[in-house]
N, C-alpha and C positions, 0 to 999 in steps of 0.2 A: 307449415313448422318445418325448419331443415331435418333431415333424419340425422343421427348418429355417423353415417359413414360419412356423408355431405361435410357435416362440422370438424370429423376428425382430420378427413381429409384436408380441408382448408387448413386446420393447423399445421398439420404437416407442410401444406406448401410456406404457409408464414413463417413454421419454425426453420425451411431449409432457405428462403431467401434472405433471410436474415443472418444466418450463418455465412452465405455466402459475401453478403453483405459487407459484414465484420470483418472477413478471412481479407478482402478484398481492397476493403478501405486500407484496414491495417499495412498490407504490404507495399498500395499506392503511397502512404504518407512517409513509409520508410524508405521508400525508395526517392521520393523528393529531397526527404534529409540528407540521404547518403549523397544523391547526384547533387547538392546545395551544400554540404559539408566539401565534399571533394574539389567541385570548383574553387572552392576560397581556401584548398589547405594551401597555398604558397605564399598568400600574401598574408600579412597579420595586420586586422583592421589599422587604423589611422592613432584611435582612439586609446590601442594598447599596445602600438609600438615602442614606445618606450620602455616597458614593465617586461614582453613578454615576447619571448626570441623567436625566430623563426621554426628552430627547432621544438619549442616549447609549443608553438602553435599546430605546427604537423603532429606531434606526438598525441595532441588532442581528437585533431582528425581522424588519424589511425586508430585510436582507441573506440572513436565514435562510431566508425564504419566498422569493428571487427563486432561492438555490443550490437549493431542494426544487421549483423550477418546472423548472429545467434537468435538476436529477437525474430526473425525470419520462420528459423527453424519453432523455435518457441510458440508462434502461435500457428504453421501448421499441424505441430503434436499436438495442441490446446483442441483445435477444430477435428481433429481425426480422433480424438478420447471423447469428444462430447457426440461427434456424431455415431461413435459405439458404444457410447451407453444409452444411446437413444435409438434412433430409428434403426440403427444395425441390430438392437435387440440385446445389447449386454446386459442393462439393468434388467432387463425383463426373466434373463439366463439367472444371472444370480438373485436374484429376490425369490426366483421357482427353488433353486438349490436352498438356498436356506428357509423357505418355509418347512421342503420336505424335513430338511436335518431339523429345525428346531420348530415345528408347527407354528401355524399363527398368531401372532404374541408380540409382547414387548422386546421379549427377547430378540426374536427374530427379526422387528424393528431397529434394534439398537446393532444388533451383529451386520445390517445390511448399510445403513450410516458409517459403520466404524468402517466396513469392509471396504465400502467408495472411496471413503478418505485416504486409508491406508494403500489400495492398488494406484490412488491418480498421485500420491506422494511417490511410492516407488515408480513408477510412468517417468516424471517427474526429473527422478534422482540422477540423471545422466547429463542433461542438461545444466542441473545444479552444480556438478563436480566439474562439469567441463567450465565453468562459466570461472569459478576459483581458481582450481588448478591448473588452465591453460590461457584464459582470455584476462582475468586477472594478473596471473601470474606473469606473463607476455606482458604487462605493460608496469611491472616493479610493485605490483596493489597488495600481491596476496602475501598474507602472515601467517596464514592457517596453516596449520600441521593436519598431515591424515588423521592424527588423533584426535585433535579437537575438533575436526569436522564432523568427523562419526560421534566424538562425545556430544555434540551441540545436536546434531541428529537425536540423538537418543534421547537426550535431554529434553529438547522439544516433543518429541514421540509421548514421553512421559507425562508429560504437562498438560498436553493435549489429551489426553486420554484423562486426566484427572479432573480435567476443567470441563471438556468439553461432552464426555459419557455424562456424569450428572446433570448438565444444563439441556441435551437432547432427549435425555429422559424424561427430563419434568415438561419439556417443550410435548412432546410427543404422548404424554399422560392427560395435559390438557387438553389437544385437539382430540383425542377421544372419548373425555369428560366431561368437558365443563359447555358442550352446548355451543350454538350459534357461535354465543362471541367467544367462543377459546381463543381468537386473534387477539383479542384485548388481554385477556391475562398472559397469553405468551411474552406481548408484547412489555407488556410490566416485569415480567422475568428479565427476560430480555434485557430491558431499560436498567433493573436494576443490578443487575449482574455486570453491565458496560459501568456505571459508576463505581461498584465495589472494585474493579481491577482498577480503576483509573486510581482509586488510595491504596492499593496494594501492590499493585507492578513493581514501583519504585524501590520498596523497601524490601518485596518478599520474592519475586519472579525476577527481577532484572540482575539483581545480584548472583542468581544460580549462571547466569551467563560472563559475565563478565564482574571485577573485580572495581569496587568504589570506593574512593579514598576524599579524606577530606582535602580542599587545597589546600597546599602549605605555604605557598609561593606568597610573600606578604603584601608582594607590590600588585600583584592582580587579583588576591584577595579583599587588600584595605580600597581599592579603585572600584570591583566588583559591587563590595558592601554599600559603599558612598553611593554609587549609583542606585541601586535597591530599595535604599532607604530615599532617598530624593524621590524616586519615581512613587514612591507609595506600595510599593510590591512584597509580600513577606512570603519567604522560602524557608524549607525545613534546613539549608545548608548546601554550601557551596561542593561540588563533588568533582574529582576527574577521574576518568574513565579508561580503563587500558585498553583504549581503541586500537593500540596497536601491537597487538596477541593476534590483530586479524586482518586487519588493511591498514595499508599507509593512507587511505584517506583521513581526511581532517571534517570535524563537524562541532557543535554546539548544542545543546535544547533545554528545553524545560520538560520535567516529565510531573506526574503526580497530579491530585484535586487537591482543593479547601489548603490545610495544614501539612500535607505530606507533598506540595510542590518542592521540587527539589531541581536547583540551575547545575548542568551537566557538562561539561568541555570533556572532549577527545584529549587525550595524552599528546596527541599527534599536533592538534590546534596550538594549545600552547608553548607549542616546541616552535612554530614556525612564525607566530603572529607579535609584535610588540605589546604592549599594555595598552596603548592606546587604540590599537586595535583592535585587540579583546574588547575593550571597554563597547567600542562600537559595535560587535556582532552581539553582544550579551543587551545594550539599547535596541538593537533590530528586535532582540526575542521579549523582552519586554514592550515592545510597540504593539507585539501582538496580544499583550494578557492588556496592554491602556484598552486597546479600541474593540475587545471582548470576542475575539474572532475565534477564539480555541472552545467559548461557550453559544457564540454564534453557529459552529460546523458542528456542534453536539446536539444540538436543538433542530437542527435542520436533516442530520442524521436521521434522530428519535422520530422527527411526520415522517419523515420516508419512509423507517420501518416499518411502522404504524399501516401507512399505506397499502406498503408491500404484502404484509399479514395479513391486512383485509382482504386484498386481491387472491391471495392463498386460500382464504377460506371460501369464496367463491371457487375455482378453481375446482380444488380437492372434490368441490362435490361432484361434478361434472365429468361423465364416464368418457366423451370424446379428451377431455381433457388427457388422460392414460392413455387413450390407444393412439393420439395422434402424433404422441410422443416413444412410440414403439414399446408400450406395456399394458397388458392387460390387465385390467385391476379385480382383486378380491371382492365377488359380489358378497361375500359371507363374513368376510374379517376383516380386519382394519388396513387402510393403503395410507396411513398417516407419512410415514416416513418416505415412502414411494413417492407421493403429492409434495412432499418437503424437497427431496432433491431434484425432482422433475423443475421444482420450480427455481431453484438453486441455480441449476443447468443452464433455463432459457432468458431468466430474470438479467446476467450480463450482455445479452446480444440487444436489449434494449434501451440498458440505461448507456450501454456505449456511446452510443449517438448523442445524449446528454453531456458526454465528458466535458465537450469544449467548456459549454455553460459554467460547468462548476470547476475547470482551469479555467476562466475567466475569472471568479472570484475571486480565487485563491492566488492570483496574480496582482488582482486589486490590494489583496490585503497584505503580500508582500512590499505593493509600492506606498500601503498606510505604515508597515512598520519599519520601513527605509524613513522615509519623511519624520516618523517619531525621534530616528534614532539619529538624525541628522539635526534635530530640535536638541537632545537631550547629550551627544557627543560630539564627537569632530567628522564632519561629514567627508575630508577626507582622510580621514582613518579607516573609514566605511568603504571608502572607494578603493583603498591601497588592499585591505584586508582580503575583499572580494576579488579583488585581483588576484590576491596571493592563490585564494581559495582556488580559482578557474584553472588557478596552473598546476598546483598538489592533484589536484582534483580531475586534472585532464579533461576538463569540460568545453567543451565546443565554442568558440565567441560567434562563429558563424552557423545560427542555423537554421533553418527554412521555416521565413513566418508561416507559413499555414500549419506544419507541423508544431510549431510552437505553439498557434493558435488552439490546436486541437489538444496536445496535451499535458504540456506545459504549466508544469503549478507554479514555475518562479517562473519572472519578466527574463528575456533574452538578455545577454550581458551587456550588449553595447547600448540596450534601450535603458535598462536599470542603472546602468553605468551615469546615463546620459541625465537621470531624473535625480538622481543623487546630487551630481552636479549644480544643477538647476538649483536646489533645495539647500545646496551647501550657503 
């Protein structure tokens, strides 16, 4: 039988290898993307030559390169923070300090989880500020004022505390009181919470950050209602969101669940697209519901979360799990918060290498939604709408194929337009 030292050392080596592998892979993929975008910076792809100018294409390339450079700093920062929490003893020191302050118990455990969350957010704050007020502003996208940015941070923190702390408290209580199958009860609570948020978010949470007004443009409203009714979709209403308060980017989306489903258009989208183009974009979104993509993703997410919690229930009882990740467990008190945090730290290192599979499923769904849109709207309008969105959002038309296969939730522009053209 392996002893504690052997098991903890093995876990440390595996963790370090996964961390290095994650960082190296991410930097390599970013380098590939940067090289590919730069190589094609001065030539507009033939499929877009009539609709995208060279200046617009170069802006998209420069914007992509700027995001990649900032992303590299984010990768290195995240890896350093993760190393600091684990093998360098940050979580161990914070856990002991809070145990001395509060004693072992629920208060200390909640304080630990809250402290890690707050400290992590503060560490990432400079990059968030730079992204908004330097990168996005440099390319003409940022509309957020410092006051609005700070208000969003404060409201987000308050909302996180009001929702997150009770949920964490219930999870920690179940971990300590519900026996060996605590993970099943925690999963039930987590699933119910997420289902509730799907219903509550559109009417009660989203309006705390943006203004939503009923769509009043008769041409768009009548066209959208006709399409929705013809597709058999039931919505709580058509709304316009003041996305221009924060950004010049444009979008449209569905939100909610059951009777609370809403169709939301960014005001920037309505300003830029014609009525047939808006109809085509809406038909694409309806395609996701027609193919039950949202439901399938939720079922997949719930299944994966159940497996992850079951795995955590086993790790939480192994001393080497804590020691191998830089923490000495309390042999007389609860370690549930520490186990939960360590698992949350390490799980993304493993799931990162599964992301190409998930991205592939997402791109498949996008193709299906595009095909649905071509059946229920004008395919040419969908092409022109996407081209406008590519231009307005400065999305690169020449992404690296490997980078796309690994990360992209949407197909590359060229591939997507070709598929739509063949389906029209």
